[in-house]
C-alpha positions in Angstrom: 7.7 132.1 159.8 4.7 134.9 160.7 7.4 137.1 161.6 6.1 140.9 161.6 6.4 144.1 163.7 2.6 144.8 163.3 1.9 144.1 166.9 5.3 145.1 168.5 6.5 148.1 166.7 8.8 150.4 168.3 12.4 152.2 167.2 13.9 148.7 167.4 11.4 146.6 166.3 10.6 148.2 162.5 9.1 146.6 159.5 12.5 146.9 157.9 14.5 145.0 160.8 11.6 142.6 161.6 9.8 141.8 158.5 12.4 142.6 156.2 14.7 139.9 158.6 12.7 137.5 156.6 15.1 137.3 154.0 18.0 136.5 156.5 16.0 133.6 157.8 15.4 132.5 154.1 19.5 132.5 153.9 19.8 130.7 157.4 17.3 128.0 156.3 18.8 127.4 153.2 22.2 126.8 154.8 21.1 124.6 157.4 19.5 122.6 154.6 16.1 123.1 155.2 13.6 121.2 153.0 10.7 123.2 153.1 10.2 127.3 153.9 6.8 128.3 154.9 6.2 132.1 154.9 2.7 133.9 155.9 2.5 136.9 153.7 -0.3 139.5 152.8 -3.2 138.4 150.1 -2.4 139.3 146.6 -6.0 141.0 146.7 -4.7 143.4 149.6 -1.7 145.8 148.3 -1.7 148.7 150.5 1.0 151.7 149.9 3.1 150.9 153.5 6.3 149.4 154.6 4.6 146.0 155.8 3.4 145.2 152.5 6.7 146.0 150.9 8.8 144.2 153.4 6.2 140.9 152.6 6.5 141.2 149.1 10.1 141.6 149.2 10.3 138.6 151.5 8.5 136.5 148.9 10.4 137.4 145.8 13.6 136.6 148.0 12.0 133.2 148.7 10.9 132.0 145.2 14.8 132.8 143.8 16.4 131.5 146.7 16.5 127.9 145.4 14.7 126.8 148.6 11.2 124.1 148.4 8.7 126.9 149.5 5.2 127.6 150.1 3.9 131.2 150.4 0.4 131.4 152.3 -1.0 134.8 151.4 -3.6 135.5 154.4 -6.6 138.0 154.0 -7.7 139.6 157.0 -7.3 138.2 160.4 -10.7 137.9 162.3 -9.1 138.0 165.6 -7.4 141.2 164.6 -10.0 143.3 162.5 -12.7 142.2 164.5 -11.2 143.6 167.7 -11.1 146.6 170.3 -7.7 147.5 168.6 -9.4 148.1 165.3 -12.6 149.9 166.5 -14.6 146.7 167.1 -15.5 146.3 170.7 -18.1 143.8 171.3 -18.2 144.1 175.1 -19.3 147.9 174.5 -21.7 147.1 171.5 -19.7 149.3 169.2 -18.2 149.0 165.8 -16.2 151.1 163.8 -16.5 150.5 159.6 -14.7 152.0 156.8 -16.9 153.8 154.3 -20.3 152.2 153.8 -18.8 148.7 155.0 -20.3 147.1 152.0 -17.5 145.5 150.4 -17.0 141.8 150.9 -14.1 140.6 152.7 -12.9 136.8 153.0 -11.7 137.2 156.8 -9.8 134.4 158.1 -9.1 132.9 161.5 -5.3 132.7 162.2 -6.2 129.2 164.1 -7.0 128.1 160.2 -3.8 130.0 159.4 -1.8 127.8 161.4 -3.3 124.8 160.0 -2.3 125.6 156.4 1.1 126.4 158.0 1.4 123.1 159.5 -0.2 121.2 156.4 2.2 122.8 154.0 5.3 121.1 155.4 5.0 117.9 154.0 2.3 118.5 151.4 3.9 117.7 147.9 1.3 119.3 146.0 1.9 122.8 148.0 5.4 122.8 146.9 6.8 125.9 145.4 3.2 127.8 145.2 1.9 131.0 146.3 -1.5 130.5 147.6 -4.1 133.0 148.4 -6.2 131.8 151.8 -9.4 133.4 153.5 -12.5 132.1 155.3 -15.3 130.0 154.2 -17.5 132.8 152.9 -16.8 136.7 152.2 -18.6 138.9 154.7 -19.3 142.8 154.3 -18.6 144.4 157.7 -22.1 145.8 157.9 -22.9 142.2 158.1 -20.6 141.1 160.6 -22.5 143.6 163.0 -25.6 142.1 162.2 -24.3 138.6 163.0 -22.8 140.2 166.7 -26.0 142.1 166.8 -28.1 138.8 166.4 -26.1 136.8 169.0 -26.0 139.5 171.8 -29.4 140.4 171.2 -27.9 144.3 171.4 -27.9 147.0 169.3 -24.5 148.0 168.2 -23.4 151.8 167.8 -21.6 151.7 164.2 -19.2 154.8 163.4 -18.7 155.2 159.9 -15.1 156.3 159.3 -15.0 158.8 156.0 -12.6 157.4 153.2 -11.4 160.7 152.9 -10.3 161.2 156.5 -8.2 157.6 156.1 -6.7 159.2 153.3 -5.8 162.4 155.1 -4.4 160.0 158.0 -2.2 158.2 155.6 -0.7 161.2 153.8 0.2 162.5 157.2 1.2 159.6 159.1 4.2 160.4 161.4 5.4 157.1 161.4 5.4 153.7 159.5 3.0 152.0 162.0 0.2 155.3 161.3 1.0 154.8 158.0 0.4 151.0 157.6 -2.8 150.9 160.1 -4.2 153.8 157.6 -3.2 151.9 154.5 -4.6 148.5 155.6 -7.9 150.0 156.6 -8.1 151.8 153.2 -7.5 148.6 151.3 -9.7 146.6 153.4 -12.4 148.8 152.8 -12.5 148.0 149.2 -13.1 144.5 149.8 -11.3 140.9 149.1 -12.8 137.7 148.0 -10.6 134.8 148.2 -12.0 131.7 146.6 -11.1 128.5 148.6 -12.2 126.0 146.1 -8.8 125.5 144.9 -6.9 126.1 148.0 -8.9 123.6 150.2 -8.4 120.7 147.2 -4.9 121.3 147.6 -5.4 120.8 151.6 -8.4 118.6 152.0 -8.2 117.9 155.4 -8.7 121.6 156.8 -12.1 123.0 157.8 -12.5 126.5 158.1 -14.0 128.9 160.5 -16.4 131.2 159.6 -17.1 134.6 161.0 -20.1 133.4 162.7 -18.4 130.3 164.5 -15.7 132.9 165.7 -18.4 135.6 166.6 -20.1 132.8 168.9 -16.6 132.2 170.3 -16.6 135.9 171.0 -20.0 136.3 172.4 -20.7 135.0 176.3 -23.5 132.4 177.1 -25.8 133.7 179.0 -26.0 131.9 182.7 -29.1 129.3 183.1 
C-alpha cells in the first residue's frame, strides 16, 4: 500500500482516516491469509513533526506486530514531487524555491523506482520482515539540482531562498494538518537525508535507479531540429 492523503487532503480525506487506515488494510490482509504485506513509508532519516509521519510510523508498528510477513520500504523524497511546481520547482518558468542555503544532501528517489522495489519485495525471501530505507543512486543538494536543470535547459534559474525561520513560524501557525505537514516536511528535508544504497541494492540486485540528472533529462523538452 502507498495510501496517503498528501495529494487529496480534505475534511473527509485526512491523514488519520487515510494513512491511519493502513492498520485496517493490514488486519484485512491478515484475515484473508495474505503471504506478504508491502508498506511504503517515510525514510527513517526524515521525522517531521506532523500527522503524516505519525500515521506512517503507527502503521509500521502495527504491521511489525501483526504476525504477517512484511516488507517496509522507507522512501526518501520523491523527485517527481519535490522537483515540481507544487513545491516551488518550476522548470517551465526557470524558477526554483530552495529552503535555507539549499546545501544539504538529499537522496531524491523516483516513484518509478519505489514501484520497482514494491513489486520485487512481494516474493523476495531476503526482504522478509525488514524495514528498508531506499533513496536514489546519489545524494544531491537542492542548489546542485538547480545547476543540473540550468545546464540542460541553457537557462539561468531565478532562485528564491525561503528562510528556515519563516517555515518554523508557518509550522507553528498552521491552520490544518496539511499546512503543518508541508511546512514540517520542507523543514526536515532542508536538513538533508543521505540514504546509502549498497545494502538495499544487494537485496534487490535487479533494480537500477534513476538519477536526478536522468529525471531532469525527461523533464526538459528536447529542442526541435
